[in-house]
C-alpha positions, 0 to 999 in steps of 0.5 A: 617824234612818234612817226615810225616808232614801234610801240616799245620805242614809243613807250620808251620815248614817252617815259623818258619825256614824262620823267624829264619834264616832271623835274621842270626847267628850274630843276635843271637850271639850278643844278647847272648854275650850282655845278651840281649833278642832278642826282635825283633825276639820274637815279630815277632814269636809272631805276626806269632802266635807261642805262641798261637799254642795250645790255642783255637781259640776263645781266640786268639790262633791257635787251634792246639796241642802239636804236632804242638808246638813240630814241631815249637820248633824244627824248631826254635831251629835248625835254631838258635833260641835255646836261646828262645825256653824255652819261650814256656814252660814258656808262652804257657805251664805254662800259656796257656795250664793250663788256657785253661784246668782249668781256669774260663771263666773270667781268660781265657778271661783276659789272654789267648789272651795276651799269644797267642799274646806274650804280656803276659809272665808267670811263674810257682811256684812249686819247693821248696828248702826243697821238691824238686821233691816231690811237694806233700810235699810243705810247702807253705800254703794258709789259708782261710780268708773269700773270700781271702787266706793268703799265706806264704812260699818260692819257689825256682828256678822259671824262668822268674819271673821278666818279668812275668805278671802271675804266676801259683802258688801251695800251700797247703790249707790243711796240709799234715798230715790232708789229707786222700789222699796224693794228696788232699789239694793242691790248684793252684792260679793265682798270680800277680808277682808284688803283695804286699807280694811277693819278689824275688831275682835272683839266681847267676848261673855259667852256660849260661842261656838265657836273660829274663829267669833268675831264682829266689828264691821267698819269700811269706809273708802274700800275700792276694789272692782272691778266684776268682784267684783259678785255678780249685777247692780248695784242688783239685790242684793236677790235674791242676799241674799234668796236666802241667807235661806232656806237660812240659816234652814234650816241654822241650824234644823238646827244647833238640832236637832243641839244639841237632840238632843245635849243630850237624849242627855246628859241621858238618860244623866245621868238614868239614872246619877245616883242620889238617895235610892237610885234614878235621878233619871230614875225621877221624872216631874219629870225624865222629862216635860221630856225626853220633851217635848223629844224630841217637840218636837225630832223634830217640828221636825226633820221641818219642817226636812227639809220646808223643805229639800226645798221649797228643793231643789224651788224651791217657792213656799212655801219662805219660809213653810216656812223661817221656820216651820222656824227658829222651831220648831227654835229653840224646840225646840233651846233647850228641849232644852238647858234640860231638860238644864240642869234634869236636871244641876242645879248640875252643868250649870255644870261646864265639862267637861260642856258643858251650859251652853255648848250652852244659851247657844249655843242661846239666842243663835241663837234671835235669829240670824240673825233674831228669833222676832218677825220670823219671826212677822211673815213668817208673819202678813203673807206667809202669813196675809195680815194687815196689816203691823205695822211700817215699812220 
């Protein structure tokens, strides 16, 4: 993992790995089985500056980039902290990166130091049950009333909201049928999740989901928001929301890699230790080859994730292309790695102590979150290959 890293990146990886490994597998297992957040661990990595990696130094961050954030996520997850790496997408990306690029000076000073220190948690409100991946058709509407907006609507599958201190929230301020361009008329608001007019209820899931990141259905009823809580410009919310899509894809791709690497490590250990008919099961090619393939695919995908992160940091024109490809390939490789671990463990994969089925189910779900593979392929087909658009707006 140290090949090609700068001295700063290597130090970041070493610190992430050392902190995570110091807690040990038993710590994370006990927290997972008790459905408890690993609060002590989260506090320590927060104190070490990991949540502030891409946040500017003047606002309490480390002043690094997405590439460094990717290395940190991979190192933490591979070392055993794969339960909590989603916090970087929620807090560092949805809060830190959005506000760093589009927030007012007042918003930055109020929230960024707390996000960087780990004292402030964040959530994103974009997805709606009836619009799915087509955020341009969002039905949630914010109507101006003097220096305030009155918001009504619903959001679906908003993760981490119960413990969030801030909420990046998308609404229409012009109806879709009234705009000249389909990207016009969207506005992003910075909302207090505990404000009057917001109610949210947890969605019961039948897959493993990390404690503290539960997902919610959100009901907005006459929520009043001051114009000072707008992120960016009125009617110009497409830019800050679209801006978050690339770092979101990159950070989630890094989550996939981290879980895939952890699963491979566990499966290899199992293949060496488990004996049947007098020899380790890892001596058989039926076990060896899927793990070798998974390792090759995860390492290859990891390279693409780093390339996408570097493109984002350098503001290259092809960052959308690379981000979608990175998320596509990392999702496939990460899931296949966890699936190979299930095969290696066999029936024992369902034993809760091992965590194999837990990481497997999480890896499968995140192939469709934040966006499905088909939508990533649509982006590549339409925007990179120049093929005709196959779906409406």
